[in-house]
Phi, psi and omega in degrees: 000003179290135177247155181281112179237131180285161179299319180296318179293320178299311179298324178295314180295318178297320178299318178298315179298317179298319179293321177299314180297316180296320177297317179293325176297317180297317179297316180298317178297318179298314179298317179298317179297315179295322178297316178297314181297314179295323177298318177295317179297317179297321178296319179294317179297317180298318179298315179294321178297320177299319178294319179296317178298321178297315179297317179296323177299318179295317179298316180300319178297318179294319179295318177300318178296318179295320179300319179291321187269346186301316179302319179293319180298313181294317179300314179299317181295317180295319178299320179295317179297316180295321177297317179297320179294320179296322180293326183283338182264000000 
């Protein structure tokens, strides 16, 4: 199955293969670099998102407390207003 290939043709084919391999190495390095960079960016986004979620949890707790206490707050305010009106009349 051996075919007659000249030395120049052989060297040309090897050169093409070497360039292909080097090109794939460059692509692989680029992908790896982008993956690392994106991984760092994703970690930063996740960290910020965790902080935002913590803040939202605190806000939700405050809103829940206000929801529970609002009827008493409004009632107290109305009683005070009515007392003031009674004193003026």
